[in-house]
C-alpha positions in Angstrom: -14.0 -12.8 20.3 -10.8 -11.1 19.4 -10.7 -9.1 16.0 -7.3 -8.0 14.4 -8.3 -4.3 14.1 -6.5 -1.7 12.0 -4.0 0.0 14.3 -3.1 -3.1 16.3 0.7 -3.8 16.8 1.3 -7.4 15.6 3.9 -10.1 14.8 3.3 -12.1 11.5 5.1 -15.1 10.9 5.4 -16.3 7.3 6.9 -18.9 5.1 10.3 -17.6 3.3 11.4 -19.2 -0.2 14.1 -21.0 1.4 11.7 -22.9 4.0 12.5 -20.8 6.9 9.9 -18.7 9.0 10.2 -14.8 8.8 9.0 -12.8 11.6 7.5 -9.3 10.6 6.7 -6.7 13.5 4.5 -3.8 12.8 1.2 -2.0 12.8 -1.8 -3.6 11.1 -3.0 -1.4 8.2 -5.7 -3.6 6.7 -6.4 -6.2 4.0 -6.0 -5.7 0.2 -6.8 -7.8 -2.6 -4.0 -8.6 -5.3 -5.6 -10.2 -7.9 -7.8 -13.1 -6.6 -5.5 -13.3 -3.4 -5.7 -11.3 -0.4 -3.0 -9.9 1.6 -2.2 -8.2 4.9 -0.6 -4.8 5.1 1.4 -4.0 8.0 3.4 -0.6 8.5 6.9 -1.9 9.6 8.2 -0.9 13.1 11.6 -0.3 12.0 11.1 2.3 9.2 8.0 4.9 9.8 6.2 4.9 6.6 7.4 1.7 5.1 4.6 -0.9 4.6 4.9 -4.7 3.9 2.2 -6.6 1.9 2.1 -10.4 3.1 0.0 -12.8 1.1 -2.5 -14.4 3.4 -1.3 -17.7 2.0 1.9 -17.4 3.4 0.8 -16.6 6.9 1.5 -19.2 9.5 0.9 -17.3 12.8 -0.1 -14.0 14.1 0.8 -12.8 17.6 -1.1 -9.6 18.6 1.3 -7.6 20.7 -1.1 -4.5 21.4 -4.7 -4.7 20.4 -6.3 -1.3 19.5 -9.9 -1.2 20.5 -12.5 -0.1 18.2 -14.4 2.8 19.6 -17.7 2.9 17.6 -19.9 -0.1 16.8 -19.8 -1.2 13.2 -21.7 -3.6 11.1 -20.2 -7.2 10.9 -18.0 -7.6 7.9 -17.0 -11.2 7.8 -14.4 -12.3 5.5 -13.7 -15.9 4.5 -10.3 -17.0 3.3 -10.0 -20.5 1.5 
């Protein structure tokens, strides 16, 4: 099983307001909640220290470019999105 881990480099494709697909490349920093919605947090590749919050509902695909391995064993924290 592949898990998108914090520190992994990825490319996230999202729908833009104009109906086109936007490409975001960066380091996955985690998942946050905004009200009742969940969002991915990416540290943007082009500017260090700049973060982009992407609502999960806008994501069309994620390419994992470089997967960061988790060194320690942790409990299963399954998250379901509806």
